[in-house]
PDB file of N, CA, C and O in Angstrom:
ATOM      1  N   MET A   1     183.343  52.142 151.618  1.00  0.00           N
ATOM      2  CA  MET A   1     184.306  51.279 150.744  1.00  0.00           C
ATOM      3  C   MET A   1     183.431  51.734 149.474  1.00  0.00           C
ATOM      4  O   MET A   1     182.368  52.210 149.870  1.00  0.00           O
ATOM      5  N   GLY A   2     183.537  51.737 148.137  1.00  0.00           N
ATOM      6  CA  GLY A   2     182.955  52.125 146.807  1.00  0.00           C
ATOM      7  C   GLY A   2     182.321  50.924 146.282  1.00  0.00           C
ATOM      8  O   GLY A   2     182.608  49.734 146.407  1.00  0.00           O
ATOM      9  N   LYS A   3     181.599  51.394 145.802  1.00  0.00           N
ATOM     10  CA  LYS A   3     180.844  50.272 144.427  1.00  0.00           C
ATOM     11  C   LYS A   3     182.036  49.653 143.736  1.00  0.00           C
ATOM     12  O   LYS A   3     182.973  50.274 143.232  1.00  0.00           O
ATOM     13  N   HIS A   4     181.900  48.562 143.774  1.00  0.00           N
ATOM     14  CA  HIS A   4     182.837  47.537 142.737  1.00  0.00           C
ATOM     15  C   HIS A   4     182.108  47.045 141.596  1.00  0.00           C
ATOM     16  O   HIS A   4     181.209  46.207 141.666  1.00  0.00           O
ATOM     17  N   HIS A   5     182.533  47.603 140.528  1.00  0.00           N
ATOM     18  CA  HIS A   5     182.409  47.538 139.139  1.00  0.00           C
ATOM     19  C   HIS A   5     182.995  45.873 138.620  1.00  0.00           C
ATOM     20  O   HIS A   5     184.163  45.483 138.643  1.00  0.00           O
ATOM     21  N   ASN A   6     181.683  45.047 138.138  1.00  0.00           N
ATOM     22  CA  ASN A   6     182.595  43.906 137.688  1.00  0.00           C
ATOM     23  C   ASN A   6     182.240  44.046 136.225  1.00  0.00           C
ATOM     24  O   ASN A   6     181.170  44.534 135.860  1.00  0.00           O
ATOM     25  N   PRO A   7     183.218  43.581 135.360  1.00  0.00           N
ATOM     26  CA  PRO A   7     183.603  43.763 134.169  1.00  0.00           C
ATOM     27  C   PRO A   7     182.789  42.717 133.062  1.00  0.00           C
ATOM     28  O   PRO A   7     182.615  42.812 131.847  1.00  0.00           O
ATOM     29  N   TYR A   8     182.345  41.595 134.142  1.00  0.00           N
ATOM     30  CA  TYR A   8     181.767  40.469 132.965  1.00  0.00           C
ATOM     31  C   TYR A   8     180.629  40.700 133.365  1.00  0.00           C
ATOM     32  O   TYR A   8     180.307  41.158 134.461  1.00  0.00           O
ATOM     33  N   ALA A   9     179.584  40.223 132.003  1.00  0.00           N
ATOM     34  CA  ALA A   9     178.440  39.849 132.251  1.00  0.00           C
ATOM     35  C   ALA A   9     177.532  38.863 132.920  1.00  0.00           C
ATOM     36  O   ALA A   9     177.939  37.719 132.711  1.00  0.00           O
ATOM     37  N   PRO A  10     176.251  38.908 133.781  1.00  0.00           N
ATOM     38  CA  PRO A  10     176.205  38.218 134.831  1.00  0.00           C
ATOM     39  C   PRO A  10     176.028  36.332 133.896  1.00  0.00           C
ATOM     40  O   PRO A  10     175.993  35.249 134.480  1.00  0.00           O
ATOM     41  N   GLU A  11     175.984  36.477 132.984  1.00  0.00           N
ATOM     42  CA  GLU A  11     176.094  35.125 132.045  1.00  0.00           C
ATOM     43  C   GLU A  11     177.197  34.300 131.869  1.00  0.00           C
ATOM     44  O   GLU A  11     177.358  33.082 131.784  1.00  0.00           O
ATOM     45  N   PHE A  12     178.033  35.440 131.833  1.00  0.00           N
ATOM     46  CA  PHE A  12     179.537  35.060 131.773  1.00  0.00           C
ATOM     47  C   PHE A  12     180.078  34.236 133.505  1.00  0.00           C
ATOM     48  O   PHE A  12     180.571  33.136 133.753  1.00  0.00           O
ATOM     49  N   ARG A  13     179.789  35.090 134.152  1.00  0.00           N
ATOM     50  CA  ARG A  13     180.233  35.104 135.790  1.00  0.00           C
ATOM     51  C   ARG A  13     179.315  33.354 135.555  1.00  0.00           C
ATOM     52  O   ARG A  13     179.862  32.258 135.673  1.00  0.00           O
ATOM     53  N   ALA A  14     178.414  33.511 135.344  1.00  0.00           N
ATOM     54  CA  ALA A  14     177.203  32.137 135.860  1.00  0.00           C
ATOM     55  C   ALA A  14     177.978  30.553 135.100  1.00  0.00           C
ATOM     56  O   ALA A  14     177.944  29.339 135.303  1.00  0.00           O
ATOM     57  N   GLN A  15     178.613  31.500 134.179  1.00  0.00           N
ATOM     58  CA  GLN A  15     179.306  29.630 133.255  1.00  0.00           C
ATOM     59  C   GLN A  15     180.288  29.549 133.799  1.00  0.00           C
ATOM     60  O   GLN A  15     180.670  28.381 133.861  1.00  0.00           O
ATOM     61  N   MET A  16     181.282  30.627 134.500  1.00  0.00           N
ATOM     62  CA  MET A  16     182.455  30.497 134.858  1.00  0.00           C
ATOM     63  C   MET A  16     181.843  29.591 136.802  1.00  0.00           C
ATOM     64  O   MET A  16     182.503  28.666 137.274  1.00  0.00           O
ATOM     65  N   VAL A  17     180.905  30.012 137.338  1.00  0.00           N
ATOM     66  CA  VAL A  17     180.694  29.427 138.600  1.00  0.00           C
ATOM     67  C   VAL A  17     180.279  28.029 138.427  1.00  0.00           C
ATOM     68  O   VAL A  17     180.755  27.191 139.193  1.00  0.00           O
ATOM     69  N   GLU A  18     179.215  27.575 137.258  1.00  0.00           N
ATOM     70  CA  GLU A  18     179.406  26.019 136.642  1.00  0.00           C
ATOM     71  C   GLU A  18     180.391  25.184 136.560  1.00  0.00           C
ATOM     72  O   GLU A  18     180.371  24.013 136.940  1.00  0.00           O
ATOM     73  N   LEU A  19     181.482  25.885 135.951  1.00  0.00           N
ATOM     74  CA  LEU A  19     182.942  25.303 135.103  1.00  0.00           C
ATOM     75  C   LEU A  19     183.519  24.904 136.455  1.00  0.00           C
ATOM     76  O   LEU A  19     183.781  23.726 136.694  1.00  0.00           O
ATOM     77  N   VAL A  20     183.713  25.845 137.309  1.00  0.00           N
ATOM     78  CA  VAL A  20     184.025  25.635 138.511  1.00  0.00           C
ATOM     79  C   VAL A  20     183.526  24.431 139.521  1.00  0.00           C
ATOM     80  O   VAL A  20     184.283  23.725 140.187  1.00  0.00           O
ATOM     81  N   LYS A  21     181.820  24.336 139.484  1.00  0.00           N
ATOM     82  CA  LYS A  21     181.297  23.684 140.286  1.00  0.00           C
ATOM     83  C   LYS A  21     181.443  21.938 139.624  1.00  0.00           C
ATOM     84  O   LYS A  21     181.286  20.893 140.256  1.00  0.00           O
ATOM     85  N   ALA A  22     181.813  22.129 138.066  1.00  0.00           N
ATOM     86  CA  ALA A  22     182.081  20.838 137.411  1.00  0.00           C
ATOM     87  C   ALA A  22     182.827  20.157 137.413  1.00  0.00           C
ATOM     88  O   ALA A  22     182.849  19.099 136.784  1.00  0.00           O
ATOM     89  N   GLY A  23     184.231  20.900 138.644  1.00  0.00           N
ATOM     90  CA  GLY A  23     185.650  20.827 138.768  1.00  0.00           C
ATOM     91  C   GLY A  23     186.688  21.576 138.128  1.00  0.00           C
ATOM     92  O   GLY A  23     187.837  21.322 138.491  1.00  0.00           O
ATOM     93  N   ARG A  24     186.523  22.402 137.297  1.00  0.00           N
ATOM     94  CA  ARG A  24     187.420  22.998 136.321  1.00  0.00           C
ATOM     95  C   ARG A  24     188.057  23.961 138.001  1.00  0.00           C
ATOM     96  O   ARG A  24     187.351  24.014 139.007  1.00  0.00           O
ATOM     97  N   SER A  25     189.218  24.494 137.931  1.00  0.00           N
ATOM     98  CA  SER A  25     189.874  25.088 138.958  1.00  0.00           C
ATOM     99  C   SER A  25     190.181  26.374 137.951  1.00  0.00           C
ATOM    100  O   SER A  25     190.611  26.345 136.798  1.00  0.00           O
ATOM    101  N   PRO A  26     189.736  27.760 138.956  1.00  0.00           N
ATOM    102  CA  PRO A  26     189.747  29.276 138.696  1.00  0.00           C
ATOM    103  C   PRO A  26     191.101  29.578 137.888  1.00  0.00           C
ATOM    104  O   PRO A  26     191.276  30.484 137.074  1.00  0.00           O
ATOM    105  N   GLU A  27     191.981  28.640 138.291  1.00  0.00           N
ATOM    106  CA  GLU A  27     193.378  29.090 137.808  1.00  0.00           C
ATOM    107  C   GLU A  27     193.320  28.615 136.305  1.00  0.00           C
ATOM    108  O   GLU A  27     193.787  29.336 135.424  1.00  0.00           O
ATOM    109  N   GLU A  28     192.611  27.115 135.954  1.00  0.00           N
ATOM    110  CA  GLU A  28     192.479  26.857 134.962  1.00  0.00           C
ATOM    111  C   GLU A  28     191.597  27.948 133.909  1.00  0.00           C
ATOM    112  O   GLU A  28     191.877  28.353 132.781  1.00  0.00           O
ATOM    113  N   LEU A  29     190.661  28.167 134.620  1.00  0.00           N
ATOM    114  CA  LEU A  29     189.906  29.028 133.842  1.00  0.00           C
ATOM    115  C   LEU A  29     190.776  30.307 133.317  1.00  0.00           C
ATOM    116  O   LEU A  29     190.879  30.859 132.221  1.00  0.00           O
ATOM    117  N   ALA A  30     191.238  30.481 134.342  1.00  0.00           N
ATOM    118  CA  ALA A  30     192.043  32.029 134.077  1.00  0.00           C
ATOM    119  C   ALA A  30     192.846  31.516 132.964  1.00  0.00           C
ATOM    120  O   ALA A  30     192.648  32.414 132.146  1.00  0.00           O
ATOM    121  N   ARG A  31     193.318  31.003 132.607  1.00  0.00           N
ATOM    122  CA  ARG A  31     194.642  30.432 131.494  1.00  0.00           C
ATOM    123  C   ARG A  31     193.335  30.644 130.475  1.00  0.00           C
ATOM    124  O   ARG A  31     193.248  31.872 130.444  1.00  0.00           O
ATOM    125  N   GLU A  32     192.285  30.124 129.636  1.00  0.00           N
ATOM    126  CA  GLU A  32     191.602  29.951 129.017  1.00  0.00           C
ATOM    127  C   GLU A  32     191.096  31.032 128.886  1.00  0.00           C
ATOM    128  O   GLU A  32     191.185  31.473 127.741  1.00  0.00           O
ATOM    129  N   PHE A  33     190.425  31.861 129.831  1.00  0.00           N
ATOM    130  CA  PHE A  33     189.331  33.119 129.879  1.00  0.00           C
ATOM    131  C   PHE A  33     189.933  34.403 130.482  1.00  0.00           C
ATOM    132  O   PHE A  33     189.823  34.705 131.670  1.00  0.00           O
ATOM    133  N   GLU A  34     190.742  35.311 129.320  1.00  0.00           N
ATOM    134  CA  GLU A  34     191.603  36.422 129.811  1.00  0.00           C
ATOM    135  C   GLU A  34     191.828  36.494 130.978  1.00  0.00           C
ATOM    136  O   GLU A  34     190.959  36.975 131.705  1.00  0.00           O
ATOM    137  N   PRO A  35     193.010  36.059 131.505  1.00  0.00           N
ATOM    138  CA  PRO A  35     193.859  35.832 132.454  1.00  0.00           C
ATOM    139  C   PRO A  35     194.102  37.132 133.606  1.00  0.00           C
ATOM    140  O   PRO A  35     194.211  37.229 134.828  1.00  0.00           O
ATOM    141  N   THR A  36     194.114  38.012 132.458  1.00  0.00           N
ATOM    142  CA  THR A  36     194.408  39.230 133.959  1.00  0.00           C
ATOM    143  C   THR A  36     193.807  39.503 134.708  1.00  0.00           C
ATOM    144  O   THR A  36     194.167  39.685 135.871  1.00  0.00           O
ATOM    145  N   VAL A  37     192.134  39.674 134.050  1.00  0.00           N
ATOM    146  CA  VAL A  37     191.273  40.188 135.058  1.00  0.00           C
ATOM    147  C   VAL A  37     190.677  39.103 135.709  1.00  0.00           C
ATOM    148  O   VAL A  37     190.260  39.378 136.835  1.00  0.00           O
ATOM    149  N   TRP A  38     190.486  37.754 135.269  1.00  0.00           N
ATOM    150  CA  TRP A  38     189.977  36.740 135.822  1.00  0.00           C
ATOM    151  C   TRP A  38     191.048  36.446 137.347  1.00  0.00           C
ATOM    152  O   TRP A  38     190.646  36.221 138.488  1.00  0.00           O
ATOM    153  N   ARG A  39     192.066  36.518 136.999  1.00  0.00           N
ATOM    154  CA  ARG A  39     193.142  36.174 137.897  1.00  0.00           C
ATOM    155  C   ARG A  39     193.039  37.431 139.413  1.00  0.00           C
ATOM    156  O   ARG A  39     192.921  37.162 140.608  1.00  0.00           O
ATOM    157  N   ASP A  40     193.137  38.731 138.757  1.00  0.00           N
ATOM    158  CA  ASP A  40     193.106  40.127 139.212  1.00  0.00           C
ATOM    159  C   ASP A  40     191.987  39.857 140.284  1.00  0.00           C
ATOM    160  O   ASP A  40     192.095  40.018 141.499  1.00  0.00           O
ATOM    161  N   ASN A  41     190.681  39.331 139.449  1.00  0.00           N
ATOM    162  CA  ASN A  41     189.432  39.475 140.604  1.00  0.00           C
ATOM    163  C   ASN A  41     189.805  38.185 141.631  1.00  0.00           C
ATOM    164  O   ASN A  41     189.716  38.598 142.787  1.00  0.00           O
ATOM    165  N   LEU A  42     190.184  36.792 141.595  1.00  0.00           N
ATOM    166  CA  LEU A  42     190.507  35.936 142.419  1.00  0.00           C
ATOM    167  C   LEU A  42     191.428  36.336 143.151  1.00  0.00           C
ATOM    168  O   LEU A  42     191.319  35.926 144.306  1.00  0.00           O
ATOM    169  N   ASP A  43     192.458  37.091 142.918  1.00  0.00           N
ATOM    170  CA  ASP A  43     193.332  37.630 144.101  1.00  0.00           C
ATOM    171  C   ASP A  43     192.915  38.217 144.675  1.00  0.00           C
ATOM    172  O   ASP A  43     193.138  37.829 145.822  1.00  0.00           O
ATOM    173  N   GLU A  44     192.144  39.353 144.669  1.00  0.00           N
ATOM    174  CA  GLU A  44     191.296  40.228 145.281  1.00  0.00           C
ATOM    175  C   GLU A  44     190.387  39.862 146.349  1.00  0.00           C
ATOM    176  O   GLU A  44     190.200  40.437 147.422  1.00  0.00           O
ATOM    177  N   ARG A  45     189.569  38.258 145.633  1.00  0.00           N
ATOM    178  CA  ARG A  45     188.615  37.703 146.802  1.00  0.00           C
ATOM    179  C   ARG A  45     189.433  37.023 147.809  1.00  0.00           C
ATOM    180  O   ARG A  45     188.946  36.941 148.937  1.00  0.00           O
ATOM    181  N   ARG A  46     190.803  36.428 147.559  1.00  0.00           N
ATOM    182  CA  ARG A  46     191.784  35.870 148.307  1.00  0.00           C
ATOM    183  C   ARG A  46     192.186  36.891 149.205  1.00  0.00           C
ATOM    184  O   ARG A  46     192.080  36.606 150.398  1.00  0.00           O
ATOM    185  N   ALA A  47     192.590  37.932 148.936  1.00  0.00           N
ATOM    186  CA  ALA A  47     193.361  39.177 149.860  1.00  0.00           C
ATOM    187  C   ALA A  47     192.229  39.506 151.052  1.00  0.00           C
ATOM    188  O   ALA A  47     192.452  39.694 152.248  1.00  0.00           O
ATOM    189  N   THR A  48     190.978  39.517 150.368  1.00  0.00           N
ATOM    190  CA  THR A  48     189.643  40.344 151.081  1.00  0.00           C
ATOM    191  C   THR A  48     189.231  39.082 152.010  1.00  0.00           C
ATOM    192  O   THR A  48     188.379  39.486 152.802  1.00  0.00           O
ATOM    193  N   ASN A  49     189.523  37.637 152.229  1.00  0.00           N
ATOM    194  CA  ASN A  49     188.986  36.496 152.971  1.00  0.00           C
ATOM    195  C   ASN A  49     190.288  36.371 153.704  1.00  0.00           C
ATOM    196  O   ASN A  49     190.280  35.471 154.544  1.00  0.00           O
ATOM    197  N   LYS A  50     191.413  37.052 153.595  1.00  0.00           N
ATOM    198  CA  LYS A  50     192.602  36.742 154.397  1.00  0.00           C
ATOM    199  C   LYS A  50     192.348  38.027 155.637  1.00  0.00           C
ATOM    200  O   LYS A  50     192.571  38.102 156.845  1.00  0.00           O
ATOM    201  N   MET A  51     191.971  38.617 154.968  1.00  0.00           N
ATOM    202  CA  MET A  51     192.008  39.885 155.699  1.00  0.00           C
ATOM    203  C   MET A  51     190.706  39.531 156.714  1.00  0.00           C
ATOM    204  O   MET A  51     190.932  39.472 157.923  1.00  0.00           O
ATOM    205  N   ARG A  52     189.683  39.355 156.335  1.00  0.00           N
ATOM    206  CA  ARG A  52     188.923  38.845 157.118  1.00  0.00           C
ATOM    207  C   ARG A  52     188.895  37.455 158.249  1.00  0.00           C
ATOM    208  O   ARG A  52     188.161  37.090 159.167  1.00  0.00           O
ATOM    209  N   MET A  53     189.408  37.247 157.976  1.00  0.00           N
ATOM    210  CA  MET A  53     189.990  35.614 158.672  1.00  0.00           C
ATOM    211  C   MET A  53     191.006  36.476 159.814  1.00  0.00           C
ATOM    212  O   MET A  53     190.923  36.245 161.020  1.00  0.00           O
ATOM    213  N   SER A  54     191.898  37.425 159.279  1.00  0.00           N
ATOM    214  CA  SER A  54     192.878  38.107 160.434  1.00  0.00           C
ATOM    215  C   SER A  54     192.004  39.219 161.302  1.00  0.00           C
ATOM    216  O   SER A  54     192.496  39.763 162.291  1.00  0.00           O
ATOM    217  N   ARG A  55     190.661  39.503 160.836  1.00  0.00           N
ATOM    218  CA  ARG A  55     190.281  40.088 161.566  1.00  0.00           C
ATOM    219  C   ARG A  55     189.736  39.529 162.811  1.00  0.00           C
ATOM    220  O   ARG A  55     189.797  40.239 163.814  1.00  0.00           O
ATOM    221  N   ARG A  56     189.066  38.033 162.916  1.00  0.00           N
ATOM    222  CA  ARG A  56     188.232  37.332 163.656  1.00  0.00           C
ATOM    223  C   ARG A  56     189.376  36.582 164.703  1.00  0.00           C
ATOM    224  O   ARG A  56     189.077  36.258 165.852  1.00  0.00           O
ATOM    225  N   GLY A  57     190.677  36.373 164.130  1.00  0.00           N
ATOM    226  CA  GLY A  57     191.447  35.750 164.999  1.00  0.00           C
ATOM    227  C   GLY A  57     192.258  36.468 165.932  1.00  0.00           C
ATOM    228  O   GLY A  57     192.967  35.857 166.731  1.00  0.00           O
TER     229      GLY A  57
END
């Protein structure tokens, strides 16, 4: 599998993580902060998690 390039600066990612930990939903943040890229990343992570779970069971 090829390397994944994250388009966000580490500081921005850290800020998003802190906002989620503080109770904001990824979907809410996606609407506020560049929705297409954030939502695509979220969808990609969900698809990867589903694929991993299907391999286990």
